[in-house]
C-alpha positions as a printed Julia matrix, in Angstrom:
216×3 Matrix{Float64}:
 43.59  -12.53  -88.18
 46.23   -9.82  -88.46
 49.11   -8.99  -86.3
 47.6    -5.76  -85.85
 44.4    -7.25  -84.18
 46.25   -9.46  -82.38
 48.04   -6.21  -80.63
 44.44   -4.65  -80.14
 43.15   -7.34  -78.4
 46.26   -7.82  -76.02
 45.76   -4.41  -75.31
 42.18   -4.58  -74.39
 42.98   -7.2   -72.3
 45.59   -5.79  -70.11
 43.31   -2.85  -69.55
 40.27   -5.37  -68.46
 42.82   -7.46  -65.99
 44.2    -4.4   -64.16
 40.31   -3.1   -63.45
 39.88   -6.6   -62.37
 42.44   -6.85  -60.16
 41.93   -2.97  -59.15
 38.43   -4.13  -58.06
 39.24   -7.01  -56.36
 42.35   -6.4   -54.67
 40.38   -3.3   -52.38
 38.91   -4.65  -48.72
 35.51   -5.86  -49.38
 33.04   -6.87  -46.85
 32.71   -6.64  -43.29
 36.7    -8.51  -41.8
 37.43   -9.69  -38.56
 40.57   -6.9   -38.53
 38.11   -4.07  -39.64
 35.83   -4.33  -36.48
 35.93   -1.13  -34.76
 35.94   -2.14  -30.85
 32.62   -1.24  -28.58
 33.32    1.83  -26.31
 32.92    1.12  -23.04
 30.31    3.56  -22.22
 27.77    2.16  -25.23
 25.93   -0.74  -25.94
 26.51   -2.68  -29.22
 23.19   -1.52  -30.21
 24.14    2.27  -29.67
 22.52    2.9   -26.61
 24.89    4.59  -23.58
 25.2     2.54  -20.31
 24.83    4.01  -16.68
 28.29    4.68  -15.77
 27.12    5.85  -12.51
 24.52    3.5    -9.45
 21.24    4.13  -10.47
 19.61    6.62   -8.42
 17.14    5.19   -5.49
 13.73    4.99   -6.17
 11.81    8.4    -5.04
  9.45    8.05   -1.85
  5.78    7.03   -2.59
  4.01   10.37   -1.96
  6.56   13.01   -2.04
  5.43   14.48   -5.3
  2.11   14.19   -4.22
  3.48   16.25   -1.03
  5.38   18.65   -3.43
  2.43   19.39   -4.89
  0.4    20.2    -2.12
  2.87   21.76   -0.73
  5.05   23.94   -3.07
  7.68   25.01   -0.33
  8.48   21.31    0.62
 12.24   20.15   -0.06
 13.44   17.19    1.22
 16.82   18.25    2.06
 15.88   21.03    3.99
 13.51   18.8     5.61
 15.4    16.41    7.02
 18.2    19.08    7.95
 15.28   20.95   10.54
 14.41   17.31   11.6
 17.98   16.59   12.84
 18.15   19.69   13.98
 15.01   19.65   16.07
 16.13   16.21   17.21
 19.29   17.14   18.75
 18.03   20.18   20.27
 14.35   17.99   21.78
 16.92   14.65   22.83
 18.9    17.43   24.49
 16.41   19.86   26.66
 14.63   16.56   27.53
 17.89   15.33   29.12
 18.34   18.39   30.98
 14.7    18.83   32.03
 14.47   21.83   30.4
 11.44   20.51   27.87
 10.06   24.21   27.9
 12.28   25.7    25.62
 11.62   23.23   22.41
  7.94   23.32   23.72
  7.18   25.21   19.91
  8.58   22.19   18.1
  6.32   19.41   19.88
  2.48   18.81   19.63
  0.43   19.17   22.53
 -0.03   15.52   23.0
  3.76   15.06   22.93
  5.03   18.38   25.0
  2.32   16.78   27.82
  4.13   13.34   28.11
  7.67   14.78   28.23
  6.78   17.22   30.74
  4.83   14.72   33.0
  8.15   12.17   32.49
 10.79   15.64   33.55
  8.62   15.93   36.76
  8.44   12.32   37.43
 11.64   12.02   37.98
 13.31   10.75   41.53
 17.08   11.85   40.61
 18.57   15.2    39.16
 20.58   15.29   36.17
 23.9    13.91   37.17
 25.53   13.46   33.67
 25.87   15.66   30.33
 24.83   14.12   27.24
 26.52   15.27   23.81
 26.4    13.74   20.88
 29.41   11.79   19.06
 28.52   13.06   16.02
 25.57   14.8    13.87
 22.77   12.05   13.83
 21.89   10.36   10.73
 18.52   11.12    9.37
 16.79    9.67    6.63
 12.75   10.01    5.28
 10.89    6.52    5.91
  7.47    7.26    5.44
  5.13   10.14    3.75
  1.57    9.79    5.14
 -1.3    12.16    4.5
 -4.79   12.44    7.2
 -7.28   14.68    5.44
 -5.94   18.42    5.23
 -2.25   16.91    7.54
  0.7    15.35    6.09
  3.23   13.4     8.14
  6.56   12.08    7.56
  8.68    9.55    9.59
 12.35    9.71    9.89
 14.57    7.19   11.07
 17.39    8.5    13.38
 20.38    6.92   13.76
 22.97    8.21   16.87
 25.51    7.75   19.15
 25.44    9.51   22.52
 28.32   10.24   24.98
 27.04   10.68   28.34
 29.66   12.32   31.05
 29.4    12.17   34.83
 28.82   16.06   36.0
 31.31   16.82   38.93
 28.6    17.19   42.42
 29.09   19.75   44.93
 30.84   18.5    48.2
 30.85   20.15   51.84
 34.23   20.99   52.99
 35.69   21.14   56.22
 33.04   21.34   58.24
 32.54   25.09   57.6
 29.48   24.29   55.26
 30.85   25.82   51.93
 30.34   23.74   49.02
 33.42   23.23   46.89
 33.09   21.3    43.13
 34.36   17.64   43.31
 37.35   17.71   40.65
 37.75   14.57   39.08
 40.92   13.86   36.83
 38.99   12.08   34.28
 34.83   12.05   34.25
 33.79    8.74   33.86
 32.09    8.47   30.1
 29.84    6.2    28.59
 28.22    5.82   25.24
 25.29    4.78   23.81
 23.44    4.03   20.39
 19.98    4.55   19.48
 17.69    3.77   16.92
 14.41    5.78   16.73
 11.45    7.09   14.28
  9.99   10.31   15.02
  7.21   11.41   13.37
  6.46   15.1    11.94
  3.09   16.05   11.17
  1.85   19.64   10.05
 -1.36   21.15    8.21
 -1.51   21.7     4.79
 -4.2    24.2     5.54
 -1.67   26.64    6.28
  1.56   26.79    4.42
  3.6    28.67    6.82
  2.5    25.9     9.75
  5.47   24.14   11.27
  6.22   20.64   11.48
  5.8    19.37   15.11
  6.8    16.1    16.88
  3.91   13.45   17.41
  5.13   10.48   17.99
  8.52    8.59   19.07
  9.42    4.78   18.87
 12.21    2.47   18.85
 13.79    1.36   15.46
 16.07   -1.0    14.71
 19.62    0.03   14.1
């Protein structure tokens, strides 16, 4: 083999070695240092994680109620129920149950009316809510064409003595008794109130049909 042939072989060998190095010297395969850390918001399979608490399960019969009463909205209902609760409690305490008669079923109205009339003493304390009562829908049920919703109310009541008139100086005139600090007492209550509505008439109101104690 002459010198020219050797030179050619040497050049070819150099070219082959350079090509092999260029291939073997590259990053081949999946190495640990190349691993991309998974984002906190994603699982390893690429699905998104929930970054907020899951929503509470919907109430049974809620969708059915909405299908039978297209104007029903649970948020609006709870606000109206809370308003009715405050007004009825205040009216009952003052003995003015007739002022909320349109919010009561006939049976409840009769029971409340009799209880007010059977009181042996006049009202001597004011009643106020310390803050807006907490209200949550507890149960939705149906009876024929009537819908019933039971609401759980949690409230804190404040009772304050009302100054009573006294006779002064033998003249027979009555003047209010003034106290520097009227006595106040507090009471926490937990109750279930059931409201009912006829589904035959979309415009019919929700009426209070039943009350019972609940666990606080």
